[in-house]
N, C-alpha and C positions, 0 to 999 in steps of 0.2 A: 504492499498502501504503501503512496509518494506520501513524502508528508509536506507541510505549507512551505518550509524551509528548502524541501530539494525540489520543488515546483519551482517557486526564485530564484533558485537557482539554472533551474532553466529559460524561463524565463530571459531569466537575467543574458544568460548565454546566445540567446534568439533575438535578442532586441541588440545588440553588439554586433551580428552575425560570428561570433569567435566558433573555431573548431572541438571539435570535444578535445581536440592534442593543445590547445591555447587553453580554454579551461582547465585543462589539468597542470599544465604550465603554473597561469598566477595560482591555485589551488598547493602545486610544492606535491603531488601526488602523480600517480600513474594515470592512464587515460580507462581504464576499465574501474578504479575508485573512485575517480570524479561520477564516469555514469554512475552508481550503485548507489552516491552522494543523491544523485537528481532521479535516482527510485525510490530516495525516501529510507536508504542506510547509510545514515549520520556517522559521524567519527566519534566514539563515548569521547576521546581527549577535548582538557579545554583550550585549548593549545589550537587545536583545530576546527574545533567548534567557534575561536575568536576571528581565526583566520577567514573561517566561510560570513562573518558576519562584516567584517572588513572588504571585503569582495563584493558583495552588495552594497555597499556602500556610497564607493567610484560613480564619479559621475565618465563623459566621453575622455576628458585632457583627463584624468586620474585612472584611467584606464589605458590608454595610450602612454603617460609615462609609466606604468607598472608591469605593464608587455615588454616595453625597451630595457626597463630595467633585468625582468626576467629571462631574456633573452640573454643579456647579455652578461648575468651571473649565471648562468650553464652555458653558455660559450664559454665561458672565464675557466671554470670550476675543468668541465669537462675537456677542454683542449691539456688543463693542467696537470690534471688526472691520466689524461692518456697518452701523454709522453714523456709524463715521471721528470714533471719540473714541480721542486715539495714548495711547500711556500714563503720555506726559511731557505728558501737555496737556488740558485741561478741555474745551477749546472746540469745537465739532465741524470738522470738517475740508472746505470747499466739497466739491473734485471728488472728496470721497472716496465721496459716496453713488450715484455714478453707476457706480464701477465693477461691471461684473460680478459680478467675485468678492467685493467686498462685499454687495452683494443675497444673496447666493447662502448666504453665511456670516451674514446676518442673518435669513432665513428659516428656513434650518435651524436655530436657534438662539431663535426664537422658538417651532417647534416642540420643543423641549425641555421646554418651560414646562407641554404637555400631555401629553407621555412620562412626563415626571421623575414625573410622579404617580400614573399608572396602569402604569408598568411597574418604577420604582423599589422601591414601598414597596409593591404588590401582590406581587411576585416575592420576596419575600423574608417571607413569611407575616405582610402587612400589611391583606391586602387586604378584609380588612370596615372594619378605620380609613379605606383610602383611600375606599371606597365610600360610607363617613358622610361624610366629608371631601366625596365628589364631588354627593353627593345633598342637602348641604346650600349649596353652594354654587348647581350647578344654582337651587335655589328664591331662593336670593337674590336671585338673576343676574336672576330672573322678577318678582320683586317690583321691583328695581329700575328694571326694564324698564318696568314699567306706569305706577310714580310718573313714571318721569323722563318717559314720554312723555305722560303726561298734563300735566304741569306744561308740557313743550316747547310742545304745541300751544295750551294758556292761555295762554302767551306772545307766542306768536306771531295770533293771534287780536287782544290786546290794539294788535300791532304794524300788523294790519292789512292780515298774509299768508296769503291765501287757500291752503288747503291738504289735501291727503290722504296716510292711510298704506299702504303696501302690507307687508300683513304676514309676508310669507314671499319676501325679496329675490334676482335672482338672486345667484351665485359671483359676483366677481369677478379671477384671480390667485390661485382657495387663501384668500383671502378674503369672509365671509359678510358682511354686515353684518345686527344682529335685526332692523332696523325701516330702510324708505327712507321719507323725509318726501317726498309730490312737490308743486314747489309752483310749477303752471303759472302763465307771467306775468310769474314775477319773475323775477329776472335771475339769481340761484338759482335751480335749476330741480331739485332731487336734492338732499334733505339725509341723509348714510348714517350712523346710530347704532352703535354699538355696546357694551352694557350689560354693565361687565365690576368687576361689586364688589371688594371686596378679600378677599385670600385670604391673611391669615397664618398658618395655619396651613401652609397650602402654601408659601410663602417658608421660614416656618420647618426646615418639613419637607425641603426644601434646599436652607435658606444662601442665599437670593436677598437678595440689601437694593432696598431701594426704589429707588434708584438705577440696579440692574441691570432692574427690571422696571420702571422706568418708558420703559427702553432695547431691552427686548425688545419690549414693547406699539409702540412708535413703532414698531419695525420692520415689524412686519405690515403697517404702510401703503405699505413703498417701495417694493413692485411697480407697486401700483397708480396706474393712470396718468391722470396730471393731466387736469384736467380743468375748464374753467372756469367752465364753468353748477354745478358740484359739488361740495357741501360734506361731510366726513366728522370726525366726532368720535366719540371716549372719552368716554363717560360713566360715569365715576368717583362713588365715594363713600367715599376715601379723604384723607384730608388732606394728610397727608404724603408719596404718592404724587403729589400735583396740584402742590405743591410745589418737586419731581423735574420736571417737567413743564413749570413753569415757565420753570426755567434753560434749556432747550429750545430756547424759543422766539426766534426766530428767527435761532438759530445750527444751522443746519442749508441742506442744498442740497436738500430734499425742493420741488415745484415747485407741487402742489395746495394744495390749501384743505385744512388741516387743523387740528381744532382739540379740545381736550380740556373736556367743562363737569363743573363738581365739583356733585352734589347730597348737601343733607340729610333722610337717611331720616326723621332724626326728626322735624325742624321742618318736613320735608317742604315742602322751599324751594329751587330754582336758588339755589347763593350765589353762581359763578363760573364764566365760560369763558374761556379764555385760547388763540391763534391761535398752532400752534407754525410754523404753516406762511400760507403764501397764494401764489394762484399764480402765479404768473414767467412774464409775458411783459407788453414791451414796450407791444403793441401792446392789452393787455388792456383791458377798458371795464369788469369786476363787481368789485365791491366786495362783500366778504363780511359780512354780515350779523351780529351778536354781540347771544344772547338773553340775556345780564346782563353788570354789568361787573364788575369785583371790588374 
């Protein structure tokens, strides 16, 4: 039987166009628990009941700020837990990356990045703004991909590395690269490329720092199976973000070949490439190449 407060929660969610996931984020519980509260199975704890009362008192402006705060807190805590960065330490914990729970949190926090724009803003009468930002980002991502692919292939030609490009790569553990460069006969046989242009408007919308974004983007690769003959790269055009990635270089326990490549879209050139991790195996014979040094 549905309680009066449960019905108020349901009406609150519908009034503001919130998804069950957003409501759960506000309440600090799982979607299943959030749904059960709306169906009358309210919590017994005074703390949870107080939280429900606070939510029901929010107006539209308060709800917008609360959602942004919750997304930011979830993204930050998820990124920190996922990559093993302790609250009192800036260095990465070597063993932390191997903890399944940490990987799960990292994967979930990475998803928040996309959900924050689609859900948090669109559900509070900002759909047109969000759509404009998304369209602009997609256009810039495509532009960065075209430029970066041209520059990288030109550089591979200079290095004498025969190669071909797969435009529609297969997905692996939730991560789909934008392009894969095949290099048969080379010690590194395939190169995954993910094109991520600067997202200043999105970051400002959800209060995400460059450090947090670097952690979230890095977390996307944590479940990819390390492969001695494969190299993966994040291709970006944000200098400040690149500097945050440099801080992560060699300070994590990821075992695959993972680098970040900085592109200057104005000068149309490859600026730098830094390895965040290389394949860790005492019997490994492959030395990953670098297309451009810093």
